[in-house]
N, C-alpha and C positions, 0 to 999 in steps of 0.2 A: 321108718316107723319102728318104734320100740315094742309095740304090742298090737295084736289084731284081735277083733271080736267078730263073732258070727253076726250076720245081719239080724237074726232073730233074737239076739241077746237082749235081755230086758234092761231097764234103766239101772237097777240095782247092780247088775254085773258091770255095766258101763261105768257107773260111779266108783265102784270098787277098783276097777282097772285104772281109772284116772287118778284116784287118790294114791294108789300104789306108785304110779309113775311119778307123780308130783313129789311124793315122799322120797323116792330114789334121787330125784334131781337135786334135792337139798341135803344129800348125805355125802360125807367125805368119800365113802367107798365107791360111790357112783363115779366120781371124777378120777379117783385113783385107777379104777378098772378101765375107764375110758382111755386114759393116756397110756396105761400099760399095754392095751391092745395095739395102740399106734406104735409104741416103742419096741415091743417084743421082738420083731424081726431083726433089730439092730443090737440087741443086748444079750449077753451071756448070763447075766445075773438079774433076773426080773424082780426077785425078792428085794435085792438091794435098791433097785430103782423104785419099787413101791414104797419102801421105807423113806427114801429121799423125797419122793413126791408128797407123802403125808406130812413130812417135816416142813417142806416148802409151803404147803397150804396152811398148816397150823401156825407157822411163824410169820406167814405173809411175806416170804422172801423167795420169789420165783427165781431170782438170780442164782441162788445156790444150785437149783435143779438145772438151770441152763448150763452152768459150768460142768456139772456132772455129765450131762449129755454131750457137751463138746469134747470132754476128755474121752468119752466112749466112742467118739467119732461118728455120732449119729448125724445123718444129713441135715443141713441147715433148714430146709423147708419142713422137715419133720420136727425139728427142735422148735421152730416158730409155731407150728400147730399145737404142740404140747404146752408151750409156755402161754399161749393165748388161752388155752383151756384151763390151765392152772390159775392164771390171773382172774379168769371169770369165776372160778371156784372161790378164790379169795374174796372177790367182790360179793358174791352170794353170802358167804360166811359173815362178812362184815355187816351186810345189811340185815341179816337175821339177828346179829348180836345187838344191833341198835334198838 
């Protein structure tokens, strides 16, 4: 769960929370933050990784990020998870642009 509400919260609070979560799911920062959390234990320079992730999503080229992660010797299962997330972000961005 990304967020919790008290059982007694009213509909307006519920709707505001849902709208906020949906807005986050369609933002570049959400995906960059998500994969940065996954990759951070394996990287010494997370700022460089975040920049590479943003570029991969904006240019729709997940392969460049995959090479970056391989060079950093990130475990393959972690790379797979990150690349799947980035490809999903690319798909979301493409469908919003259409």
